[in-house]
N, C-alpha and C positions, 0 to 999 in steps of 0.2 A: 556495572558495565555500559558503555555506551557503544551504540554501532551494533553492527552484525558481523559475524565471522563469515569465513568462506563456506563453512557447511551450512549455516542458515541461510545464507544467499542461494547456494544451490539448491536447498529445499524449497525456497520461495519460487525459484525458477521451476522447478518441477510441480509446483503447486501442492506441496506437502505440508499444509498448514497445520496439521495435527502435532508437529513438533513444538508447535508455540502453546502459551498459555492460553486459556479460555478466553481471556480479555483482548490478548494480541489475535486470536484467531477472529473475534467478532471485528475487530479494526481492520484486519486484512480483507473481509469481506465486505466491509464498507468501502475500502480502498477500490477493490475490484468492482464493487457495484457503480462506484462513482466514475470510474474509468469506461465504461460501458456507453453504448449509444443506443437509445437515450440513457440518461443516467437515471437510476431508480433505486432508492432505498425503501423496499417493503416493509409493511407493518410488522412482520415477524422479525425482520432484520433488526428494525428500530426498537423493538422491544429487548431484543438479545443485547443490543449497545447500552440501551437505558440500564440494563443490569450491572453494566461495568463502569458506565461514565455519566457525569451529570449532563444536563443539557448544555450548561455554558462549555464544558468538555468537549461537546460534541460539536458544538458551533466552531470551536477553535480547530477541532481536527478536521472536520468538512471543509472549511477554508482553506486549510494547507493543502488537503488533497486536491481541492478545486484549482489551487495556484499550480499545483506540479501539473495537472492535466492541461492548463491553459499553457504553461511553459513548453510541454512536450507537444502540444497540436502547433503553437507558434514555430517551434523548431522544425516541423515538417515542412511549413511553408518554404521556408529558407534553406530546406536540406542540411540542417545543421546536425552533423554526426556526433558520435562519441569523442570526447577528448582524451578516452583512453587511460584515465586515471585509474581503472579498477579492471583488474582480470584475476580469475581465480588460478592460483598458482598449484600445479598438481603435486600432491603429497608423494614422496618418494616410495 
């Protein structure tokens, strides 16, 4: 399966990482840490990440997170809002 469903996205918004695998939880924690100011991945989190990912994989994952943070901060300078391509459709 590729991508996330509405339920998974809603869980992320609520910070309910426990719905995800241990590997995914570690990656979500890394993404949150890299989005903080200042960005910091402490030794404990790095140790958890290394249990799930090689150093090469972490380099790529950190680069992807950094690029997304760059894009998001760039958009704030120019007040670029959402394109509205995604919205949760309530279940009947």
